[in-house]
MARLUM-386762 format. One line per 4 residues: for each residue x, y, z negated of N, C-alpha, C, O, CB. Coordinates in nm, 3 decimals. Atoms other than C-alpha are relative to their C-alpha. Glycine has a CB too. Example, Ala and Ser with C-alpha at 12.3 -4.5 7.8 and 13.67 -1.06 7.14 Angstrom:
BEGIN
0.089/-0.119/0.000/1.230/-0.450/-0.780/0.090/0.120/0.000/0.194/0.118/-0.066/-0.099/0.003/-0.125; -0.082/-0.119/0.006/1.367/-0.106/-0.714/-0.077/0.109/-0.073/-0.026/0.220/-0.090/0.041/0.046/0.142
% end
This chain:
BEGIN
-0.056/0.056/-0.121/-10.903/12.473/-31.511/0.058/0.108/0.091/0.151/0.081/0.168/-0.105/-0.079/0.074; -0.051/-0.109/-0.084/-10.848/12.810/-31.345/0.147/0.025/-0.029/0.226/0.047/0.064/-0.080/0.129/-0.024; -0.138/-0.026/0.035/-10.524/12.857/-31.536/0.092/-0.111/0.050/0.205/-0.083/0.091/0.014/0.015/-0.150; -0.078/0.111/-0.055/-10.400/12.512/-31.433/0.020/0.021/0.149/0.132/0.005/0.199/-0.070/-0.134/-0.027
-0.009/-0.024/-0.144/-10.476/12.592/-31.070/0.102/0.111/0.028/0.183/0.098/0.120/-0.138/0.038/0.058; -0.094/-0.112/-0.019/-10.285/12.922/-31.100/0.143/-0.042/-0.028/0.235/-0.002/0.043/-0.038/0.117/-0.090; -0.134/0.047/0.032/-9.987/12.752/-31.265/0.057/-0.088/0.111/0.176/-0.082/0.141/-0.001/-0.077/-0.132; -0.046/0.092/-0.104/-9.970/12.490/-30.990/0.017/0.068/0.136/0.121/0.051/0.201/-0.096/-0.115/0.013
0.002/-0.052/-0.136/-10.054/12.686/-30.676/0.031/0.149/0.013/0.048/0.198/0.124/-0.133/-0.026/0.060; -0.026/-0.143/-0.006/-9.990/13.050/-30.769/-0.127/0.077/0.031/-0.234/0.019/0.045/0.106/0.030/0.104; 0.116/-0.085/-0.028/-10.220/13.345/-30.700/0.047/0.137/0.044/0.164/0.173/0.028/-0.091/0.011/-0.125; -0.026/-0.137/-0.037/-10.239/13.697/-30.562/-0.048/0.090/-0.112/-0.162/0.079/-0.157/-0.068/0.036/0.135
0.033/-0.092/0.108/-10.233/13.967/-30.827/-0.024/0.139/0.059/0.060/0.193/0.130/0.115/0.003/-0.106; 0.034/-0.133/-0.048/-10.406/14.296/-30.751/-0.002/0.097/-0.118/-0.045/0.061/-0.227/-0.137/-0.001/0.074; 0.006/-0.100/0.105/-10.368/14.613/-30.951/-0.038/0.135/0.060/-0.027/0.157/0.181/0.135/0.009/-0.074; 0.039/-0.135/-0.041/-10.489/14.972/-30.936/-0.104/-0.004/0.112/-0.085/0.057/0.217/0.123/0.080/0.045
0.110/0.011/-0.096/-10.813/14.885/-30.751/0.047/-0.053/0.136/0.013/0.001/0.241/-0.068/0.136/0.018; -0.053/0.070/-0.118/-10.633/14.657/-30.502/0.098/0.084/0.082/0.125/0.053/0.197/-0.113/-0.043/0.089; -0.097/-0.083/-0.070/-10.387/14.927/-30.410/0.134/-0.072/0.012/0.205/-0.058/0.112/0.018/0.134/-0.073; -0.125/0.075/-0.001/-10.095/14.703/-30.500/-0.032/-0.149/-0.005/-0.119/-0.193/-0.080/0.090/0.040/-0.120
0.022/0.144/-0.009/-10.079/14.335/-30.415/0.133/-0.070/-0.022/0.234/-0.034/0.039/-0.063/-0.040/0.136; -0.122/0.075/0.029/-9.824/14.089/-30.552/-0.033/-0.148/-0.004/-0.133/-0.187/-0.063/0.063/0.046/-0.133; 0.016/0.145/0.001/-9.790/13.715/-30.495/0.076/-0.057/-0.119/0.196/-0.034/-0.132/0.050/-0.064/0.133; -0.062/0.069/0.113/-9.722/13.515/-30.815/0.009/-0.147/0.037/-0.094/-0.213/0.055/-0.082/0.022/-0.133
-0.020/0.138/-0.043/-9.573/13.179/-30.724/-0.034/-0.098/-0.111/-0.017/-0.070/-0.229/0.143/-0.022/0.045; 0.027/0.110/0.092/-9.683/12.854/-30.885/0.109/-0.105/0.013/0.203/-0.089/0.090/-0.138/-0.062/0.026; -0.099/0.108/-0.003/-9.489/12.534/-30.944/0.014/-0.060/0.140/0.125/-0.087/0.185/-0.037/-0.110/-0.101; -0.002/0.061/-0.132/-9.583/12.391/-30.605/0.075/0.088/0.101/0.134/0.037/0.196/-0.144/-0.026/0.050
-0.075/-0.091/-0.088/-9.434/12.702/-30.437/0.150/-0.011/-0.024/0.229/0.019/0.065/-0.045/0.144/-0.022; -0.141/0.000/0.036/-9.103/12.648/-30.617/0.070/-0.134/0.017/0.191/-0.142/0.000/0.014/0.043/-0.141; -0.061/0.130/-0.025/-9.047/12.279/-30.541/-0.038/-0.044/0.141/-0.144/-0.006/0.191/-0.045/-0.106/-0.107; 0.037/0.051/-0.132/-9.037/12.104/-30.202/-0.126/-0.086/-0.012/-0.129/-0.183/-0.088/0.116/-0.081/0.063
0.127/0.074/0.011/-9.393/11.980/-30.149/-0.078/0.014/0.130/-0.051/0.102/0.212/-0.085/0.052/-0.120; 0.091/-0.003/-0.114/-9.658/11.908/-29.889/-0.141/-0.009/-0.056/-0.174/-0.104/-0.127/0.029/-0.117/0.103; 0.137/-0.002/0.050/-10.017/12.000/-29.964/-0.091/-0.051/0.113/-0.095/0.007/0.222/-0.043/0.145/-0.047; 0.085/0.063/-0.102/-10.265/11.778/-29.777/-0.146/0.044/-0.009/-0.214/0.050/0.094/0.007/-0.149/-0.013
0.139/-0.038/0.018/-10.596/11.890/-29.918/-0.018/0.051/-0.141/0.078/0.068/-0.215/-0.095/-0.117/0.029; 0.028/-0.051/0.133/-10.766/12.015/-30.228/0.040/-0.104/-0.104/-0.021/-0.210/-0.115/-0.150/0.036/-0.015; -0.045/0.088/0.107/-10.577/11.854/-30.514/0.089/-0.114/0.045/0.123/-0.200/-0.036/-0.116/-0.056/-0.068; -0.086/0.108/-0.050/-10.363/11.629/-30.292/0.133/0.060/0.044/0.139/0.139/0.139/-0.068/-0.077/0.118
-0.132/-0.057/-0.025/-9.992/11.708/-30.294/0.103/-0.112/-0.001/0.097/-0.203/-0.084/0.035/0.109/-0.107; -0.112/0.094/-0.001/-9.683/11.509/-30.200/0.122/0.076/-0.049/0.158/0.181/0.005/0.023/-0.063/0.143; -0.122/-0.059/0.052/-9.374/11.589/-30.405/0.106/-0.108/-0.014/0.078/-0.227/-0.001/-0.026/0.070/-0.136; -0.107/0.096/0.023/-9.039/11.428/-30.468/-0.018/-0.063/-0.138/-0.074/-0.002/-0.229/0.140/0.068/0.013
0.012/0.070/0.128/-9.021/11.173/-30.748/0.077/0.072/-0.111/0.037/0.067/-0.227/0.052/-0.145/0.014; -0.079/-0.070/0.101/-8.756/11.382/-30.926/-0.075/0.121/-0.057/-0.043/0.166/-0.167/0.135/0.044/0.059; 0.077/-0.115/0.046/-9.005/11.672/-30.955/-0.129/-0.040/-0.072/-0.201/0.047/-0.121/-0.033/0.089/0.117; 0.125/0.047/0.059/-9.289/11.458/-31.092/-0.012/0.038/-0.147/-0.121/0.073/-0.193/-0.011/-0.151/0.015
0.007/-0.031/0.144/-9.199/11.521/-31.457/-0.041/0.146/-0.023/-0.113/0.175/-0.119/0.136/-0.028/-0.067; 0.039/-0.141/0.012/-9.235/11.900/-31.407/-0.150/0.016/0.019/-0.217/0.089/-0.054/0.077/0.087/0.102; 0.142/-0.006/-0.030/-9.579/11.854/-31.259/-0.083/-0.064/-0.111/-0.185/-0.009/-0.152/-0.030/-0.068/0.134; 0.072/0.070/0.108/-9.690/11.604/-31.525/-0.006/0.085/-0.127/-0.107/0.085/-0.197/0.066/-0.135/-0.030
-0.006/-0.083/0.121/-9.583/11.842/-31.802/-0.110/0.106/0.002/-0.178/0.126/-0.099/0.138/0.067/-0.013; 0.103/-0.104/-0.011/-9.814/12.119/-31.677/-0.139/-0.061/-0.003/-0.229/-0.008/-0.068/0.020/0.081/0.129; 0.132/0.064/-0.004/-10.104/11.883/-31.607/-0.042/-0.048/-0.140/-0.157/-0.030/-0.179/0.000/-0.119/0.098; 0.031/0.046/0.136/-10.085/11.729/-31.956/-0.031/0.117/-0.093/-0.117/0.106/-0.180/0.117/-0.081/-0.055
0.021/-0.117/0.084/-10.066/12.074/-32.115/-0.146/0.047/0.007/-0.202/0.090/-0.094/0.094/0.115/0.042; 0.137/-0.044/-0.018/-10.410/12.157/-31.972/-0.101/-0.114/-0.013/-0.221/-0.092/0.003/-0.015/0.065/0.135; 0.089/0.113/0.025/-10.554/11.809/-32.038/-0.074/-0.050/0.123/-0.183/-0.106/0.111/-0.099/0.038/-0.104; 0.065/0.046/-0.123/-10.636/11.732/-31.676/0.040/-0.144/0.032/0.144/-0.191/-0.013/0.037/0.093/0.118
-0.029/0.136/-0.044/-10.650/11.384/-31.522/0.071/0.007/0.135/0.051/0.100/0.213/-0.130/-0.084/0.010; -0.068/0.008/-0.129/-10.428/11.283/-31.232/0.035/-0.145/0.029/0.036/-0.230/-0.060/0.126/0.088/0.003; -0.048/0.130/-0.043/-10.315/10.982/-31.036/0.122/0.023/0.087/0.130/0.124/0.157/-0.110/-0.081/0.077; -0.118/-0.012/-0.085/-9.981/10.925/-30.868/0.028/-0.134/0.067/0.000/-0.240/0.012/0.123/0.046/-0.083
-0.036/0.118/-0.078/-9.861/10.682/-30.603/0.138/0.021/0.056/0.180/0.134/0.082/-0.102/-0.027/0.113; -0.126/-0.005/-0.073/-9.527/10.601/-30.455/-0.033/-0.026/0.147/-0.101/-0.123/0.180/0.106/-0.105/-0.055; 0.028/0.013/-0.143/-9.540/10.650/-30.079/0.131/0.006/0.078/0.233/0.050/0.026/-0.097/0.112/0.047; -0.115/-0.008/-0.089/-9.300/10.618/-29.790/-0.027/0.112/0.100/-0.113/0.097/0.187/0.026/-0.138/0.073
0.024/-0.113/-0.091/-9.278/10.955/-29.610/0.055/-0.027/0.138/0.154/-0.098/0.154/0.061/0.127/-0.057; -0.053/0.011/-0.137/-9.235/10.976/-29.234/0.114/0.099/0.017/0.151/0.167/-0.079/-0.113/0.026/0.106; -0.118/-0.084/-0.023/-8.946/11.170/-29.074/-0.029/0.148/-0.028/0.051/0.216/-0.092/0.048/-0.016/0.144; 0.034/-0.141/0.020/-9.121/11.508/-29.075/-0.017/0.032/-0.149/0.032/0.134/-0.198/-0.129/0.036/0.076
0.020/-0.019/0.145/-9.227/11.471/-29.439/0.133/-0.007/-0.075/0.153/0.066/-0.172/-0.097/-0.106/-0.055; -0.132/0.011/0.061/-8.873/11.366/-29.530/0.076/0.131/0.011/0.141/0.174/-0.085/0.081/-0.113/0.065; -0.066/-0.129/-0.020/-8.739/11.690/-29.385/-0.064/0.108/-0.087/0.008/0.186/-0.151/-0.007/0.042/0.148; 0.069/-0.104/0.078/-9.004/11.907/-29.554/0.022/-0.016/-0.150/0.024/0.083/-0.223/-0.149/-0.004/0.029
-0.024/0.026/0.142/-8.941/11.741/-29.891/0.149/0.005/-0.035/0.187/-0.009/-0.151/-0.058/-0.135/-0.040; -0.146/-0.008/0.018/-8.563/11.774/-29.844/0.056/-0.126/-0.064/0.134/-0.120/-0.159/0.036/0.121/-0.085; -0.048/0.129/0.049/-8.502/11.406/-29.904/0.118/-0.046/0.083/0.127/-0.015/0.202/-0.114/-0.107/0.003; -0.113/0.058/-0.073/-8.181/11.228/-29.809/-0.044/-0.131/0.062/-0.110/-0.212/-0.003/0.124/-0.022/-0.093
0.030/0.128/-0.064/-8.219/10.949/-29.559/0.108/-0.100/-0.038/0.227/-0.072/-0.024/-0.010/0.014/0.154; -0.095/0.105/0.037/-8.056/10.628/-29.681/0.001/-0.108/0.103/0.076/-0.205/0.089/-0.032/-0.058/-0.135
% end
């Protein structure tokens, strides 16, 4: 599960006894998303297949819902208002 977490959320990589620090981005860092809590993330429907692919690869369970985002969430997710 640690590797799944790293793939989704990224991690800080330390080398040479913490002398050098590098941030390795995860999928959630590279797509518009809103993280609400541990394991709760809102993403765009078009990005769902990318997320499902990684989750299935590691054999984890998940649930998804269609929600109606408010104005602030719409801006953060870079959605077009219709």
